[in-house]
C-alpha distance (Angstrom), angle and dihedral (degrees) to the residues before:
residue distance angle dihedral
X1 . . .
X2 3.77 . .
X3 3.75 118.4 .
X4 3.79 143.3 177.1
X5 3.77 120.5 -144.3
X6 3.80 109.7 -47.7
X7 3.82 94.5 -23.6
X8 3.82 109.1 95.1
X9 3.76 124.0 -155.1
X10 3.81 107.1 -151.3
X11 3.81 119.7 178.4
X12 3.78 122.1 -140.0
X13 3.78 93.4 -97.2
X14 3.80 93.1 63.3
X15 3.80 93.2 42.9
X16 3.79 89.9 52.5
X17 3.79 92.0 46.6
X18 3.81 92.9 50.8
X19 3.81 94.3 44.0
X20 3.78 90.0 45.1
X21 3.80 92.8 53.8
X22 3.79 90.3 47.6
X23 3.79 92.3 49.3
X24 3.79 91.0 48.0
X25 3.79 89.9 51.7
X26 3.81 89.8 51.7
X27 3.80 92.9 47.9
X28 3.82 91.8 50.1
X29 3.79 90.1 57.2
X30 3.83 90.8 58.2
X31 3.80 96.6 60.1
X32 3.79 145.8 -45.0
X33 3.84 116.1 -44.9
X34 3.80 121.9 -117.3
X35 3.81 115.4 -93.9
X36 3.80 119.0 -80.0
X37 3.79 122.4 -106.1
X38 3.84 109.9 -69.6
X39 3.76 130.5 -86.2
X40 3.79 117.3 -69.9
X41 3.79 115.9 -106.8
X42 3.78 103.8 -155.9
X43 3.79 125.4 -137.6
X44 3.80 137.4 113.3
X45 3.80 110.3 -139.2
X46 3.83 107.5 -145.7
X47 3.82 94.8 -139.3
X48 3.80 91.8 52.7
X49 3.81 92.8 44.9
X50 3.81 90.4 50.6
X51 3.80 90.9 54.1
X52 3.80 91.9 49.0
X53 3.80 90.3 49.2
X54 3.82 91.8 48.1
X55 3.80 91.0 53.0
X56 3.79 90.4 47.3
X57 3.81 91.8 50.0
X58 3.81 91.7 49.5
X59 3.79 91.8 52.7
X60 3.81 95.7 40.6
X61 3.80 92.4 51.5
X62 3.80 93.8 54.7
X63 3.79 112.6 104.1
X64 3.79 89.4 -161.9
X65 3.78 135.6 7.5
X66 3.76 144.5 171.1
X67 3.79 131.1 -166.2
X68 3.80 144.0 153.3
X69 3.81 120.7 -112.8
X70 3.81 118.6 -167.0
X71 3.79 110.5 -170.8
X72 3.80 121.3 -165.8
X73 3.78 119.3 -176.5
X74 3.77 138.2 170.6
X75 3.78 127.1 -125.5
X76 3.80 128.2 -177.9
X77 3.78 120.6 -95.2
X78 3.79 127.5 -152.8
X79 3.84 87.2 -113.1
X80 3.79 92.9 60.4
X81 3.83 108.2 -113.3
X82 3.82 112.7 90.6
X83 3.79 125.1 -104.6
X84 3.80 121.4 -132.6
X85 3.82 122.4 -128.2
X86 3.79 126.7 -173.4
X87 3.80 134.1 -153.3
X88 3.83 126.0 -174.9
X89 3.80 120.8 -156.4
X90 3.81 124.8 -170.1
X91 3.79 104.0 -159.0
X92 3.81 131.1 -165.0
X93 3.79 126.9 170.6
X94 3.77 142.2 168.4
X95 3.78 119.1 -162.0
X96 2.91 133.6 -86.1
X97 3.77 103.5 7.2
X98 3.81 117.0 8.4
X99 3.81 131.6 85.2
X100 3.78 138.1 160.0
X101 3.81 127.0 -176.1
X102 3.82 120.8 -176.7
X103 3.80 110.1 -168.0
X104 3.77 131.1 -163.8
X105 3.79 118.8 175.9
X106 3.77 149.3 154.4
X107 3.79 84.5 -68.4
X108 3.83 138.6 22.6
X109 3.82 118.0 -14.3
X110 3.79 121.8 -119.8
X111 3.80 140.4 -171.8
X112 3.80 133.1 -151.0
X113 3.80 126.1 -164.8
X114 3.79 132.6 -176.1
X115 3.81 120.9 178.8
X116 3.80 101.7 174.4
X117 3.79 94.7 -89.5
X118 3.80 107.7 47.3
X119 3.79 140.2 16.1
X120 3.78 122.7 -139.1
X121 3.81 129.4 -162.8
X122 3.80 112.6 -165.7
X123 3.80 130.0 -172.5
X124 3.83 104.5 -165.0
X125 3.82 96.8 -173.4
X126 3.80 92.9 53.6
X127 3.84 93.5 33.3
X128 3.79 92.9 -130.7
X129 3.81 125.4 139.0
X130 3.80 133.2 -174.9
X131 3.81 122.5 -163.6
X132 3.79 128.5 -173.1
X133 3.82 138.2 165.6
X134 3.81 112.3 -91.8
X135 3.82 136.2 -155.1
X136 3.83 120.3 -104.2
X137 3.84 98.0 -102.0
X138 3.80 138.3 55.2
X139 3.81 92.0 -123.2
X140 3.80 93.5 53.7
X141 3.80 92.1 43.8
X142 3.81 92.4 53.3
X143 3.80 88.1 55.6
X144 3.80 92.9 44.5
X145 3.82 91.3 50.6
X146 3.79 90.9 53.3
X147 3.79 95.4 42.7
X148 3.80 94.3 48.8
X149 3.82 102.4 35.2
X150 3.85 109.9 5.0
X151 3.80 89.3 -110.9
X152 3.80 106.9 159.7
X153 3.80 131.0 171.3
X154 3.83 116.6 -156.1
X155 3.82 90.7 -144.3
X156 3.83 93.6 55.9
X157 3.81 91.9 112.5
X158 3.82 88.6 62.7
X159 3.80 98.8 52.9
X160 3.80 102.8 43.7
X161 3.79 119.0 106.7
X162 3.84 93.7 -97.7
X163 3.82 112.7 19.1
X164 3.81 95.9 -175.8
X165 3.79 94.8 51.0
X166 3.79 88.5 48.0
X167 3.82 90.7 65.5
X168 3.83 102.9 22.0
X169 3.84 98.8 87.0
X170 3.82 91.1 60.1
X171 3.81 98.2 43.5
X172 3.81 116.9 118.9
X173 3.79 101.2 162.9
X174 3.81 135.0 16.7
X175 3.79 123.3 172.9
X176 3.80 140.2 166.7
X177 3.82 117.5 -115.2
X178 3.80 104.6 179.9
X179 3.80 139.4 -99.1
X180 3.79 133.4 -52.1
X181 3.79 125.8 -159.3
X182 3.80 93.0 -171.5
X183 3.81 109.1 60.4
X184 3.81 116.4 84.3
X185 3.81 93.7 -0.5
X186 3.81 90.9 -83.7
X187 3.80 141.6 72.7
X188 3.79 111.2 -74.2
X189 3.79 135.2 -175.7
X190 3.80 111.9 -127.3
X191 3.81 119.0 -143.3
X192 3.77 135.5 172.1
X193 3.77 124.3 -149.7
X194 3.77 131.1 -175.3
X195 3.77 135.1 -162.9
X196 3.79 132.2 170.3
X197 3.80 88.9 -86.1
X198 3.81 108.4 34.0
X199 3.79 146.6 31.5
X200 3.80 108.9 -151.7
X201 3.79 138.1 177.0
X202 3.80 121.0 -157.8
X203 3.79 133.2 -169.0
X204 3.84 113.9 -151.7
X205 3.81 125.2 -174.6
X206 3.80 108.5 -101.7
X207 3.81 92.0 -143.7
X208 3.79 107.0 25.4
X209 3.85 96.9 33.5
X210 3.80 91.9 -137.1
X211 3.82 120.4 142.4
X212 3.80 112.8 -112.1
X213 3.79 103.3 175.0
X214 3.80 140.1 4.4
X215 3.79 124.5 -167.8
X216 3.80 123.1 -173.4
X217 3.81 144.0 -178.9
X218 3.79 120.5 -169.5
X219 3.78 114.1 -125.6
X220 3.82 93.9 -142.1
X221 3.83 93.4 49.9
X222 3.83 108.1 102.8
X223 3.81 90.3 -164.6
X224 3.83 92.8 54.9
X225 3.79 91.7 -137.9
X226 3.80 113.4 -171.2
X227 3.80 127.2 -129.0
X228 3.78 120.2 -165.6
X229 3.83 131.5 -174.3
X230 3.80 124.3 -170.6
X231 3.81 116.9 -162.3
X232 3.80 122.7 -159.6
X233 3.82 146.0 145.7
X234 3.80 92.5 53.0
X235 3.80 115.6 -173.8
X236 3.79 118.9 175.3
X237 3.80 129.9 -171.0
X238 3.78 95.9 2.3
X239 3.79 125.2 142.7
X240 3.80 111.9 -90.9
X241 3.83 118.7 -155.0
X242 3.80 111.6 -115.0
X243 3.81 93.5 -123.1
X244 3.83 92.8 57.0
X245 3.78 91.4 93.9
X246 3.80 97.5 43.4
X247 3.79 116.5 96.9
X248 3.80 118.0 -129.4
X249 3.79 102.7 -157.2
X250 3.81 101.6 155.8
X251 3.80 111.5 -166.2
X252 3.82 95.6 -12.0
X253 3.79 115.9 149.9
X254 3.83 113.2 -107.8
X255 3.81 113.8 -124.8
X256 3.81 137.2 165.7
X257 3.80 130.8 -92.9
X258 3.83 109.8 -112.0
X259 3.80 136.3 164.7
X260 3.82 114.6 -112.2
X261 3.81 93.6 -148.2
X262 3.80 91.5 71.0
X263 3.81 85.5 73.7
X264 3.82 95.3 48.6
X265 3.82 135.0 82.2
X266 3.80 112.0 -97.4
X267 3.83 93.6 -107.7
X268 3.83 91.7 56.9
X269 3.80 99.3 46.6
X270 3.81 116.6 117.5
X271 3.79 119.6 -105.4
X272 3.82 123.5 -130.6
X273 3.82 115.0 -87.3
X274 3.79 113.9 -84.7
X275 3.79 120.5 -132.4
X276 3.78 122.6 -106.3
X277 3.80 98.1 15.5
X278 3.76 140.8 119.0
X279 3.75 94.7 -133.9
X280 3.75 139.0 13.9
X281 3.76 125.6 -149.3
X282 3.77 84.2 -119.8
X283 3.82 88.9 67.7
X284 3.78 120.2 -175.7
X285 3.77 122.0 -63.0
X286 3.76 124.6 -179.9
């Protein structure tokens, strides 16, 4: 979240997260929750691990990249069945220190820029902009954005310096499912991976080793809400215009970065992002 004075600017992700927690609290008061996702059966299948590592290597080796991430996720409704919300991110980056994310959603749009020296969160509809000094790498800036303003991108695991090592410490189970000729308009290898916090399925291009879809359920979520991310329009190692990572905010009002959870009751505050997932309960707030 970025805010000015007593007027908060909260993006759709944070509104959904807060409303979702509230709805879950209401539903829990009406009766016992359904059982959590089953017990983990540990084991790292070598074939599946090799595919994950190949995808990680392909992404880590790219000096620059751009892609589209469309995230759909469920949140409880007061009627019982979950509602579906969708966020679209147009992502561009240049290693090691440049990132741009243009977001449209079922709510106000937002933009995020990082040029190696500063990070900028811009709300074009409200004409508000927050700017802060940033660390010298994408990885460190992603952490700084979350720590200072609860800004979180569900695809963060894909753009860090070493995607596999980002999720590997938490992995309990990885196994190969088979191939799909439907997802992403190409042949993909389907894998499942499990940690203490999440059960996820990922579709990775059989030839190009690029992720095409990730689907996740959190193990501690009694409602078993589903989070889905489709990845498309991949471009790796292409020339990126220098002005891509410079914000054009016009006459927007400068405001300060601030975390939204400081305004919330303790039981509604977002949690830190969890590794190897499509969405964190922290969501993205700008």
